[in-house]
N, C-alpha and C positions, 0 to 999 in steps of 0.2 A: 587756748586758741592758737598760739604760735606753734605749738607742737603739731597741730592739724595742718597748718599752712606749710610747715617744713616737710611734713610727710607728703603732702600733695605736690610740692615742688620736686621732691626726690622722685616720686612716681612719674611726674611729667618728664624729667630729664632722662630717666632710664628708658621710658617709652620712646622718646624722640631719638635718642642715640641708637636704640635697637632698630627702629625703622630706617634711620639713615644708613646703618651698616647693611641691612638687608637689601635696600635699594642699590647701594654701592656694589654689593655682590652680584645682583642681577645685571647691572650695567656692565660690569667687568666681564662676567661670564658670557654675555651676549657679544661683547666686543671680541673676545677670544674666539668664540664660535664663528663669527663672521670672517675673521682673519684666516682661520683654518679652512673654511669653505672656499674662500678666494684663493688661497695658496694651492689647493689641490684641484681647483677648477671643477668642483662638483656642481651639478645642475639640478635644481630642485623642481623646476617647471619645464618638462620636456617639450610641451607644445610651443613655447616661445623659442626654445633652442633650435627646433627643427626649421623654423621659418627663416629664410635668408634675409639677413639684416643689411648686408653690404650692397647687394645688387638691387638698386632701384632704377627703373628705366628713366632715361633722360627726359622723355616726353612727359612722364608723370611729374617730374620736378618742375619742368617748364610750365605745365598747367597750374600747378599749385602756386608758383610764384606769380604767374599772370593773374590768378584769382586774388591773391593777396594784395598785389599792387594795383589792381584795377586795369591791367593791361599795359602799364607804363614801363615795367622792368622786363629785361630779357637776360638770359643766361649766355655768357660768352665762354666760360671755362669752368669745369668742375674738377676739383682736385682734392685728394684726401690729405688731411693734415695730421 
């Protein structure tokens, strides 16, 4: 009986360590891939990159803040940080 239990524990440990190392390899390779893509500035979704993100009309911002605050807040200055 103890031979069967020791064999089961051995199989359990080998299986769990192999799964751990495989998942570790997936996480590390994904991290490296993300760093490479960010370094070279590669764009995977061209539709989002073509849309202007920086230029939002001041009137649209004022309307959004007025709707959010119920008309109590107003914009005095917009600056980029």
